[in-house]
C-alpha positions in Angstrom: 0.0 0.0 0.0 1.4 3.4 -1.0 1.0 5.7 2.0 1.5 9.4 1.4 2.5 11.2 4.7 1.1 14.7 4.1 2.9 17.3 6.4 4.0 20.9 6.6 1.2 23.1 5.4 0.7 26.8 5.7 -0.6 27.2 9.3 1.1 28.5 12.4 1.5 24.9 13.4 3.7 24.0 10.4 6.8 23.1 12.5 4.7 20.8 14.7 3.2 19.2 11.6 6.7 18.4 10.2 7.6 16.8 13.5 4.4 14.7 13.4 5.1 13.6 9.8 8.7 12.6 10.6 7.6 10.6 13.6 4.9 8.8 11.6 7.4 8.0 8.8 9.9 6.6 11.4 7.3 4.2 12.7 5.4 3.1 9.6 6.0 -0.6 9.0 8.0 -0.7 5.7 7.1 -4.4 5.2 3.5 -3.3 4.8 3.7 0.2 3.3 5.6 2.1 0.6 6.0 5.4 2.4 6.0 8.6 0.4 6.6 12.0 2.1 4.4 14.8 0.7 5.5 18.2 2.1 3.1 21.1 1.6 4.7 24.5 1.2 1.7 26.3 -0.3 -1.9 25.4 -0.8 -1.5 24.7 -4.5 1.0 21.9 -3.7 -1.6 19.5 -2.3 -3.5 18.4 -5.5 -0.4 18.4 -7.7 1.8 16.4 -5.3 -0.9 13.9 -4.4 -1.8 13.2 -8.0 1.9 12.9 -8.9 2.5 10.4 -6.0 -0.3 8.0 -6.9 -0.9 7.1 -3.3 -3.5 4.7 -2.0 -4.2 6.6 1.2 -3.1 10.0 2.6 -1.8 9.8 6.2 -2.5 13.3 7.4 0.2 14.8 9.6 -1.2 18.3 9.1 -2.2 20.6 12.0 -4.2 23.9 12.0 -5.8 25.7 9.2 -5.7 24.0 5.8 -5.1 20.7 7.5 -7.5 20.2 10.3 -10.3 22.5 9.1 -11.9 20.2 6.5 -10.4 21.9 3.5 -7.7 19.3 2.8 -10.2 16.5 3.5 -12.6 18.0 1.0 -9.9 18.3 -1.6 -8.8 14.7 -1.1 -12.4 13.5 -1.4 -12.7 15.4 -4.7 -9.6 13.6 -5.9 -11.0 10.2 -4.7 -8.1 9.7 -2.4 -8.8 8.1 1.0 -7.4 10.0 4.0 -6.9 9.3 7.7 -9.0 10.7 10.5 -12.4 12.5 10.7 -14.3 13.7 7.7 -15.0 17.2 6.4 -17.8 18.1 8.8 -16.2 17.0 12.0 -12.9 18.6 11.0 -14.5 21.9 10.3 -16.6 21.9 13.4 -13.8 21.0 15.8 -11.5 23.6 14.3 -14.0 26.3 15.1 -14.0 26.3 18.9 -16.9 28.7 19.2 -19.3 26.6 17.1 -18.1 23.4 18.8 -18.7 24.8 22.2 -22.2 26.0 21.3 -23.0 22.4 20.3 -21.5 21.0 23.4 -23.4 23.4 25.6 -26.7 22.6 23.8 -26.1 18.9 24.5 -25.5 19.6 28.2 -21.7 18.9 28.0 -19.8 21.2 30.3 -17.4 23.5 28.6 -16.1 27.0 29.6 -18.4 29.7 28.4 -17.1 33.2 27.6 -16.9 35.8 24.9 -16.2 35.6 21.2 -14.8 38.8 19.6 -14.5 39.5 15.9 -11.2 41.3 16.1 -10.2 44.4 18.0 -13.5 46.2 17.1 -15.3 44.1 19.8 -12.6 44.8 22.5 -14.5 45.4 25.7 -12.6 45.3 29.0 -15.8 45.8 31.0 -17.3 42.6 29.6 -14.2 40.7 30.7 -14.4 42.3 34.1 -17.9 41.0 34.4 -16.7 37.6 33.3 -14.1 37.7 36.0 -10.3 37.3 36.0 -8.2 35.3 35.4 -9.2 34.5 31.8 -7.7 32.6 28.9 -7.5 34.5 25.6 -7.0 32.4 22.4 -7.6 32.3 18.7 -10.9 30.7 17.8 -9.2 28.4 15.3 -5.7 26.9 15.5 -4.0 24.8 18.1 -0.8 24.0 20.0 -1.7 26.9 22.3 -0.2 29.3 19.7 -1.4 32.8 20.4 -3.0 31.7 23.7 -2.3 33.5 27.0 -3.4 33.3 30.6 -4.5 36.9 31.6 -4.6 37.7 35.3 -5.9 41.3 35.2 -7.0 44.1 32.9 -3.5 45.4 32.6 -2.5 42.2 30.7 -5.7 42.0 28.5 -4.9 44.3 25.6 -1.6 42.7 24.7 -3.1 39.2 24.9 -6.0 40.2 22.7 -3.7 41.8 20.1 -1.5 38.7 20.1 -4.5 36.4 19.5 -5.7 38.6 16.7 -2.4 38.0 14.9 -3.5 34.4 14.4 -7.2 34.7 13.8 -9.9 37.3 13.1 -12.1 35.7 15.8 -10.9 35.2 19.3 -12.2 33.7 22.5 -12.0 35.0 26.0 -12.9 32.3 28.6 -12.8 32.0 32.4 -9.7 30.2 33.5 -11.0 27.1 35.2 -8.5 25.9 37.7 -8.2 22.2 38.1 -6.3 19.2 36.7 -5.6 19.1 33.0 -6.6 15.8 31.4 -6.7 14.4 27.9 -8.7 11.4 26.7 -7.8 10.0 23.3 -10.3 8.0 21.4 -9.5 5.4 18.8 -12.2 3.8 16.6 -14.9 4.9 19.1 -13.2 3.5 22.2 -11.5 5.6 24.9 -7.8 5.0 25.6 -6.3 5.5 29.0 -6.7 9.0 30.5 -3.5 11.1 30.8 -3.0 13.8 33.4 -0.9 16.8 32.6 1.2 19.1 34.8 3.3 21.8 33.3 6.8 22.0 34.6 7.1 25.8 34.4 3.7 27.5 34.1 0.2 27.2 35.5 -1.2 25.7 32.3 -0.3 23.5 29.3 1.2 26.1 27.0 3.3 25.6 23.8 6.5 25.3 25.7 5.1 22.7 28.0 3.7 20.7 25.0 6.8 20.5 22.8 9.9 20.9 25.0 11.6 17.9 26.5 10.7 18.0 30.2 8.2 20.8 29.6 5.4 18.8 31.4 4.7 15.7 33.4 2.3 13.5 31.5 1.2 10.2 32.8 -1.7 7.8 32.9 -3.7 8.6 36.0 -6.1 6.6 38.1 -9.3 8.5 39.0 -12.0 7.5 41.4 -14.5 5.2 39.5 -17.3 7.8 39.5 -15.1 10.6 38.3 -13.4 8.4 35.6 -16.9 7.5 34.3 -17.8 11.2 34.0 -14.6 12.0 32.2 -14.9 9.1 29.7 -18.6 9.9 29.2 -17.8 13.6 28.4 -15.0 12.6 26.0 -17.1 10.0 24.1 -20.2 12.2 24.0 -18.1 15.1 22.5 -16.5 12.8 20.0 -19.9 11.5 18.8 -21.7 14.8 18.9 -19.1 16.5 16.7 -19.3 13.6 14.2 -15.6 12.6 14.7 -14.4 9.3 13.4 -11.3 7.1 13.4 -9.4 9.0 16.2 -9.4 12.2 18.1 -8.2 13.7 21.4 -10.5 15.4 23.9 -8.8 17.9 26.2 -10.4 18.7 29.5 -10.0 20.4 32.9 -11.2 18.4 35.9 -12.4 20.9 38.6 -13.1 18.8 41.7 -15.0 15.9 40.2 -16.5 17.8 37.3 -14.9 17.6 33.8 -15.0 20.6 31.5 -14.3 19.9 27.8 -11.9 22.5 26.4 -11.7 21.3 22.8 -11.6 18.3 20.5 -8.6 17.7 18.3 -9.3 15.7 15.1 -5.7 15.5 14.1 -3.8 15.5 17.4 -0.1 15.7 17.5 1.9 12.6 16.9 5.4 13.9 17.8 7.8 12.1 20.2 6.3 14.1 23.1 2.6 13.8 22.0 -0.2 12.5 24.2 -2.0 10.2 21.8 1.0 7.8 21.3 1.6 7.8 25.1 -2.0 6.9 25.7 -1.9 4.2 23.1 1.3 2.8 24.6 -0.5 2.6 28.0 -3.1 0.5 26.2 -0.4 -1.9 24.9 -0.1 -0.4 21.4 3.2 0.5 19.9 3.4 3.6 17.6 3.5 1.2 14.6 0.4 -0.6 15.9 -1.4 2.7 16.4 -0.6 3.8 12.8 -1.8 0.4 11.5 -5.1 0.9 13.4 -5.5 4.5 12.1 -5.0 3.4 8.5 -7.3 0.4 8.7 -10.1 2.3 10.4 -9.7 5.2 8.0 -10.1 3.0 4.9 -13.2 1.4 6.5 -14.6 4.8 7.4 -14.0 6.4 4.0 -15.6 3.3 2.3 -18.7 3.6 4.4 -19.0 7.4 3.9 -18.5 7.1 0.1 -20.9 4.2 -0.3 -23.5 6.1 1.6 -23.0 9.1 -0.7 -23.2 6.9 -3.8 -19.6 7.5 -4.7 -17.4 4.4 -5.4 -13.7 4.5 -5.5 -12.0 1.3 -6.8 -8.9 1.8 -4.5 -10.9 1.3 -1.3 -11.1 -2.4 -0.7 
């Protein structure tokens, strides 16, 4: 099987994507796959390079806009090329944190509620004062905590909002919920072991904590049975509600015994320091096993989706 590892891209998370792609390539079983790196430098590269490679499936190592937002998934569907992970709708929904949170709230799933501003024109310190400090300011789209800051008071607000606006026209201002940071990865509709996260140098799991060696302590945790049931229920309900498939990672804050869903990542990081491979390892899966599962599940999911839509692609067996 010819597997094209699509990485790079044009988002702020390009460097993380390259790391994910390199890690995937290092662990793909060469006795099963012919591995072809496909590095995206600009949007126009995708269709040209995928067609030239003649791949059987696209293993997506992309992160952020033009990667996780459904656009690449839609382009690959137009080409008739199967790809890994969630489909167009789930990718688009989860990328837009405001819309995802509105759906979660409507379904009764706890998630921090706050303000959504369309650029600096909506800047309103009094509204944030009513919300109550500290707050988290972040771009509405994107990931890896790029452009995200913890704001303790009004004196810090303007700079944080201006920074977030560099990465997206729409930004979120949310109450900072103090508690234990957790992540629950889901593979083929089943939850993997829950991982607890503690940053080594800051109050929250920022970019430095995520990607620097020793930046955070991440380990499988044992929760009281009732609390674990709530965390797993919130993760699986979010995954299903937002129409995710194949795999995803649900990030949460546990305040007391109540989980709050922060966001759902449809293409979570797969670097050497990433949480999904660690959770899979705790479930007894090697990185290679995890990639095998992702590829097999994705082929099955694309076949199901395309058969339901009346589209048949001969390369999906």
